[in-house]
C-alpha positions as CSV (number, residue, x, y, z in Angstrom):
1,M,80.9,90.3,-72.7
2,N,81.1,89.4,-76.4
3,K,78.1,89.0,-78.7
4,L,77.9,85.2,-78.2
5,S,77.7,85.6,-74.4
6,K,75.1,88.3,-74.7
7,L,73.0,86.1,-77.0
8,L,73.5,83.2,-74.5
9,N,72.2,85.4,-71.6
10,V,69.2,86.5,-73.6
11,V,68.3,82.8,-74.2
12,I,68.8,82.0,-70.5
13,Y,66.4,84.8,-69.5
14,L,63.8,83.8,-72.1
15,C,64.2,80.1,-71.0
16,I,63.5,81.0,-67.4
17,I,60.5,83.1,-68.3
18,S,59.1,80.2,-70.2
19,Y,58.7,78.3,-66.9
20,A,55.7,80.5,-66.3
21,L,53.9,78.2,-68.8
22,P,52.5,75.1,-67.0
23,T,54.4,72.7,-69.3
24,G,56.5,75.1,-71.4
25,V,54.1,74.6,-74.4
26,M,51.8,77.2,-76.0
27,K,49.4,76.3,-78.8
28,G,51.3,73.1,-79.5
29,I,54.7,75.0,-79.8
30,P,57.3,73.5,-77.5
31,I,58.7,77.0,-76.6
32,Q,60.6,75.8,-73.5
33,K,62.2,72.8,-75.3
34,I,63.4,75.1,-78.1
35,L,64.9,77.6,-75.7
36,V,66.5,74.8,-73.5
37,C,68.1,73.3,-76.6
38,L,69.5,76.7,-77.6
39,L,70.7,77.3,-74.0
40,I,72.6,73.9,-74.0
41,I,74.2,74.5,-77.4
42,L,75.2,78.1,-76.9
43,G,76.3,77.4,-73.3
44,G,78.4,74.5,-74.4
45,I,80.1,76.6,-77.1
46,C,80.8,79.4,-74.7
47,L,82.3,77.0,-72.2
48,V,84.5,75.4,-74.8
49,L,85.7,78.9,-75.9
50,Q,86.8,79.5,-72.4
51,R,89.5,76.9,-72.9
52,K,88.9,75.3,-69.5
53,S,87.6,72.0,-70.8
54,L,90.1,69.9,-68.7
55,E,89.2,71.9,-65.6
56,I,85.5,71.4,-66.2
57,I,85.9,67.6,-66.9
58,K,87.9,67.2,-63.7
59,S,85.2,68.9,-61.6
60,A,82.4,67.2,-63.3
61,K,83.5,63.6,-63.0
62,L,80.3,62.4,-61.3
63,E,78.1,64.2,-63.9
64,I,80.0,62.7,-66.8
65,T,80.1,59.2,-65.3
66,L,76.4,59.3,-64.6
67,G,75.6,60.6,-68.1
68,V,77.6,57.8,-69.8
69,L,76.1,55.1,-67.6
70,G,72.6,56.5,-68.4
71,L,73.3,56.5,-72.1
72,L,74.4,52.9,-72.0
73,A,71.4,51.9,-69.9
74,C,69.1,53.7,-72.4
75,I,70.7,51.9,-75.4
76,V,70.5,48.5,-73.7
77,S,66.8,49.1,-72.7
78,Y,66.0,50.1,-76.3
79,I,67.7,47.0,-77.6
80,L,65.6,44.9,-75.2
81,G,62.4,46.3,-76.6
82,N,61.6,49.3,-74.4
83,E,60.6,51.8,-77.1
84,W,60.0,54.6,-74.4
85,S,63.6,54.4,-73.1
86,I,64.8,57.4,-75.1
87,K,62.0,59.6,-73.9
88,F,62.4,58.5,-70.3
89,T,66.2,59.1,-70.4
90,G,65.7,62.6,-71.9
91,L,63.1,63.5,-69.2
92,F,65.3,62.0,-66.5
93,Y,68.5,64.0,-67.4
94,I,67.3,67.2,-69.0
95,S,67.0,69.2,-65.8
96,V,70.4,67.9,-64.6
97,I,72.0,69.0,-67.8
98,V,70.6,72.5,-67.5
99,F,71.5,72.6,-63.8
100,V,75.1,71.6,-64.4
101,E,75.6,73.9,-67.4
102,L,74.2,77.0,-65.6
103,Y,76.4,76.2,-62.6
104,F,79.5,76.4,-64.8
105,L,78.2,79.4,-66.8
106,V,77.8,81.4,-63.6
107,R,81.0,80.0,-62.1
108,Y,83.0,81.3,-65.1
109,E,81.1,84.6,-65.2
110,L,79.4,83.8,-68.5
111,A,76.0,84.3,-67.0
112,E,74.9,86.9,-64.4
113,P,73.2,85.4,-61.3
114,E,71.6,88.8,-60.5
115,K,69.8,88.9,-63.8
116,I,68.9,85.2,-63.5
117,V,67.4,85.7,-60.1
118,E,65.4,88.7,-61.4
119,C,64.0,86.6,-64.3
120,I,63.0,83.9,-61.8
121,L,61.0,86.5,-59.9
122,Y,59.3,87.8,-63.1
123,M,58.5,84.2,-64.1
124,M,56.8,83.5,-60.7
125,L,54.9,86.8,-60.8
126,L,53.6,85.9,-64.3
127,K,52.4,82.5,-63.0
128,I,50.6,84.2,-60.1
129,L,49.2,86.9,-62.4
130,G,47.8,84.3,-64.8
131,K,45.9,82.6,-62.0
132,I,44.5,86.0,-60.8
133,I,43.3,86.8,-64.3
134,I,41.6,83.5,-64.7
135,E,40.0,84.0,-61.2
136,I,38.7,87.4,-62.1
137,V,37.3,86.3,-65.5
138,F,35.6,83.3,-63.8
139,V,34.1,85.5,-61.0
140,C,32.8,87.9,-63.6
141,K,31.2,84.9,-65.3
142,L,33.0,85.6,-68.6
143,I,34.1,81.9,-68.7
144,E,32.5,78.7,-67.4
145,Y,34.2,76.0,-65.3
146,E,34.5,73.5,-68.2
147,A,35.9,76.3,-70.4
148,V,38.8,76.8,-67.9
149,I,39.8,73.1,-68.2
150,E,39.4,73.3,-72.0
151,F,41.5,76.5,-72.1
152,Y,44.4,74.8,-70.4
153,L,44.2,71.8,-72.7
154,N,44.0,73.9,-75.9
155,M,46.5,76.6,-74.9
156,F,49.1,74.7,-72.8
157,G,48.4,71.1,-73.7
158,T,48.0,70.0,-70.2
159,E,45.3,69.1,-67.7
160,A,44.9,71.3,-64.7
161,S,43.5,70.2,-61.3
162,T,40.5,72.5,-60.8
163,M,37.8,72.9,-58.1
164,T,35.3,75.6,-57.2
165,M,34.5,77.0,-53.8
166,H,32.1,79.6,-52.4
167,L,33.3,82.8,-50.6
168,G,30.2,84.5,-49.5
169,R,28.1,85.0,-52.6
170,L,31.2,84.6,-54.9
171,L,32.0,81.4,-56.7
172,L,35.7,81.0,-57.0
173,I,37.9,78.6,-59.0
174,R,41.1,77.0,-57.9
175,V,43.5,76.0,-60.7
176,Q,46.5,73.9,-59.8
177,T,49.3,72.6,-62.0
178,S,52.4,70.5,-61.1
179,S,54.8,73.4,-61.7
180,D,53.1,75.6,-59.0
181,I,55.6,74.2,-56.5
182,I,58.2,76.4,-58.1
183,V,56.6,79.5,-56.6
184,V,56.1,77.9,-53.1
185,T,59.8,76.8,-53.0
186,L,61.5,79.9,-54.4
187,M,59.4,82.9,-53.5
188,P,60.4,83.0,-49.8
189,F,64.0,83.8,-50.7
190,Y,63.0,87.1,-52.1
191,W,62.0,88.3,-48.7
192,M,65.8,88.3,-47.9
193,M,66.8,90.4,-51.0
194,E,67.2,94.0,-50.3
195,K,66.0,94.9,-53.8
196,Y,62.7,93.0,-53.6
197,K,61.9,92.2,-50.0
198,K,59.7,95.3,-49.3
199,S,57.4,94.8,-52.3
200,I,57.3,91.0,-52.0
201,R,56.4,91.1,-48.3
202,S,53.7,93.8,-48.8
203,L,52.2,92.3,-52.0
204,L,52.4,88.5,-51.4
205,F,53.4,87.7,-47.9
206,A,51.7,90.2,-45.6
207,F,50.5,87.5,-43.4
208,V,54.0,86.1,-42.8
209,A,55.3,89.6,-42.2
210,V,52.6,90.2,-39.6
211,L,53.6,87.0,-37.8
212,Y,57.3,87.9,-38.0
213,Y,56.8,91.4,-36.5
214,W,54.0,90.4,-34.2
215,K,55.6,91.4,-31.0
216,K,56.5,94.9,-32.4
217,I,52.9,95.7,-33.3
218,P,51.0,97.7,-30.6
219,K,48.7,95.5,-28.4
220,K,45.5,97.4,-29.4
221,V,46.3,97.0,-33.1
222,R,46.9,93.2,-32.5
223,C,43.6,92.8,-30.7
224,I,41.7,94.6,-33.4
225,G,43.4,92.5,-36.1
226,V,42.5,89.3,-34.3
227,I,38.8,90.4,-33.9
228,L,38.7,91.3,-37.7
229,V,40.2,87.9,-38.7
230,L,37.7,86.0,-36.5
231,A,34.8,88.0,-37.8
232,S,35.9,87.5,-41.4
233,S,36.1,83.7,-40.8
234,V,32.3,83.7,-41.5
235,L,33.3,84.2,-45.2
236,W,36.5,82.1,-45.6
237,L,36.3,79.3,-43.0
238,K,33.7,77.2,-44.7
239,P,35.3,77.2,-48.2
240,V,38.7,76.3,-46.7
241,I,37.2,73.4,-44.8
242,Q,35.4,72.3,-48.0
243,M,38.7,72.4,-49.9
244,I,40.5,70.3,-47.3
245,E,37.6,67.8,-47.3
246,F,37.8,67.6,-51.1
247,R,41.5,67.1,-51.2
248,F,41.9,64.6,-48.4
249,F,38.5,63.0,-47.6
250,S,36.3,63.2,-50.7
251,S,35.6,60.4,-53.2
252,F,38.2,62.0,-55.4
253,A,40.9,61.6,-52.8
254,I,39.8,58.0,-52.0
255,E,39.9,57.1,-55.7
256,S,43.4,58.7,-56.0
257,D,44.6,56.7,-53.0
258,D,43.1,53.5,-54.4
259,V,44.9,54.0,-57.7
260,R,48.1,54.7,-55.9
261,Q,47.6,51.5,-53.8
262,I,47.0,49.3,-56.9
263,Q,50.0,50.8,-58.7
264,M,52.2,50.1,-55.6
265,I,51.1,46.5,-55.4
266,E,51.8,45.9,-59.2
267,L,55.1,47.7,-59.1
268,I,56.3,45.8,-56.1
269,N,55.5,42.5,-57.8
270,G,57.4,43.8,-60.9
271,V,60.4,44.7,-58.7
272,K,60.4,41.2,-57.2
273,E,60.6,39.8,-60.7
274,S,63.8,41.7,-61.5
275,P,65.1,43.3,-58.3
276,V,68.7,44.1,-59.2
277,F,68.7,45.4,-62.8
278,G,65.0,46.2,-63.2
279,H,63.0,45.9,-66.5
280,G,64.8,48.7,-68.3
281,F,64.5,52.5,-68.8
282,G,61.0,53.4,-70.0
283,S,59.4,50.1,-69.1
284,Y,55.9,50.1,-67.5
285,I,53.0,47.8,-66.6
286,S,50.7,47.9,-69.6
287,D,47.4,47.6,-67.6
288,Y,48.3,50.2,-65.1
289,T,49.4,53.4,-66.8
290,R,48.4,57.0,-65.9
291,S,49.4,58.8,-69.1
292,G,49.4,57.7,-72.7
293,S,52.2,60.1,-73.6
294,M,54.4,58.9,-70.6
295,P,53.2,55.4,-69.7
296,F,56.4,55.0,-67.5
297,S,55.3,57.8,-65.1
298,Y,53.5,56.6,-62.0
299,E,52.1,58.3,-58.8
300,I,54.7,56.5,-56.7
301,E,57.6,57.6,-58.7
302,Y,60.5,56.2,-56.6
303,L,58.9,52.8,-56.8
304,S,58.5,53.1,-60.5
305,F,62.2,53.9,-60.8
306,C,63.0,50.7,-58.9
307,Y,60.8,48.8,-61.3
308,Q,62.6,50.3,-64.3
309,M,66.2,50.5,-63.0
310,G,66.3,47.9,-60.4
311,I,67.6,48.5,-56.9
312,L,71.1,48.9,-58.2
313,G,70.1,51.3,-60.9
314,F,68.0,53.3,-58.4
315,V,71.0,53.8,-56.1
316,V,73.3,54.7,-59.0
317,F,71.0,57.0,-61.1
318,V,68.5,58.5,-58.7
319,G,71.1,58.6,-55.9
320,G,73.6,60.1,-58.4
321,V,71.2,62.9,-59.6
322,L,70.2,63.8,-56.0
323,L,73.9,63.9,-55.0
324,I,74.7,66.3,-57.9
325,Y,71.9,68.6,-56.9
326,I,72.6,68.5,-53.2
327,R,76.3,68.7,-53.4
328,K,76.3,71.8,-55.6
329,I,73.5,73.6,-53.8
330,V,75.0,72.9,-50.3
331,K,78.4,74.1,-51.5
332,Y,76.9,77.6,-51.8
333,A,74.2,77.4,-49.2
334,R,76.6,76.7,-46.4
335,K,78.2,80.1,-46.8
336,N,74.9,81.9,-46.6
337,T,72.9,83.1,-43.6
338,W,70.9,80.7,-41.5
339,I,67.5,81.8,-42.9
340,I,68.7,81.1,-46.4
341,K,70.0,77.7,-45.2
342,V,66.6,76.9,-43.7
343,F,64.6,77.8,-46.9
344,T,67.2,75.8,-49.0
345,L,66.9,72.8,-46.7
346,I,63.1,72.9,-46.9
347,G,63.2,73.1,-50.7
348,L,65.7,70.2,-51.0
349,G,63.7,68.1,-48.5
350,W,60.5,68.6,-50.4
351,F,62.1,67.7,-53.7
352,V,63.6,64.5,-52.2
353,I,60.3,63.5,-50.4
354,R,57.7,64.3,-53.1
355,P,58.5,61.5,-55.6
356,A,57.6,59.0,-52.9
357,F,53.9,59.8,-53.5
358,N,53.7,62.0,-56.6
359,P,55.4,62.2,-60.0
360,A,57.9,65.0,-59.4
361,F,61.3,64.0,-60.8
362,L,61.0,63.8,-64.6
363,G,61.0,66.7,-67.0
364,L,62.0,70.4,-67.1
365,Q,59.3,71.9,-64.9
366,N,60.0,69.5,-61.9
367,G,63.7,70.0,-62.0
368,F,63.5,73.8,-62.0
369,Q,63.2,73.8,-58.2
370,M,66.8,72.7,-58.0
371,I,68.0,75.1,-60.7
372,G,66.3,77.9,-58.8
373,L,67.8,76.9,-55.5
374,L,71.3,76.8,-57.0
375,M,71.0,80.2,-58.8
376,I,69.6,81.9,-55.7
377,N,72.3,80.5,-53.4
378,M,75.0,81.5,-55.9
379,Y,73.4,85.0,-56.0
380,F,73.5,85.4,-52.2
381,N,77.1,84.2,-52.2
382,K,78.1,86.9,-54.7
383,K,76.1,89.6,-53.0
384,Q,76.7,88.5,-49.5
385,E,73.6,90.4,-48.4
386,P,73.1,90.2,-44.6
387,Y,69.6,89.5,-43.6
388,Q,68.1,92.5,-42.0
389,K,65.0,92.4,-39.8
């Protein structure tokens, strides 16, 4: 591995670690964007130096075609007066570009899937550790509830969904960001890796391990465990019920559903006005925006894409991106064990379904699910680790 390749791999590792940040930003510095730009530039140079450009072009016909069509659509949208078209196009394609480039870098052995998978684990542990630290600081009353929200805004430039709940005499805080889905989607794969499965199972997924080995546990131990869980429910059952009520049945949930319903009606009317070609990349309904920095982003993301791209554009662009993700991931997943296939299918399914009711398609953080699924499946292909009970 030459110096350029070594530098590229360092950038890849740092880029992955940067996903521990809620939006890749710290104190106003776009750390993740800088690293991603370096990754794309250095990765492109390394691939060109491999002198396999024709081979890459032949195997990336869909990606290149989709990129060219997207660029044309962006230019046309901008000419028609959609000033947000450039930002929308960048957010729509950035994760796809990183996904495809990492695919070729690993395929031509310019990047090491083992190290990438290791960095993904460190990144997820950092995300979890950050939440634990905030929880401890809050429980010790070293920081107030409002200060947690302010901290996320000042440090990471993003709003976090927060709520408090009582556990006995303790007042806990729950902090949620859109990138948390990365941990939920990718962490289960580490149960299957010989190098990590013991520590991961014992530290983070003890409950799942108990369920999995339930029949092998002596009957007396199982009975004692059940009694202890039921007895402890005095502490945790009430806050769990309160959290569910807040999320699905509170005035907050009703208000969120009402906003989604209003957006849906307005977007459907907009689609009817221009059903085939849409209103252009980056277009939005001025009186119904949810973000000043991204007015084109809506709760019902798929419907907002239909509004912007039209039905034809939705099939071409959204369908094309999903096809790129699914085709490459499935190419490697089909050769892995059944449990890896199941976890991969769940991750893919959630990524496809989520934009129907939540913004989850645009940007770097949302697309990392697919990048992680690809890298992990390529890792298992290379290692061919049999799953051992």
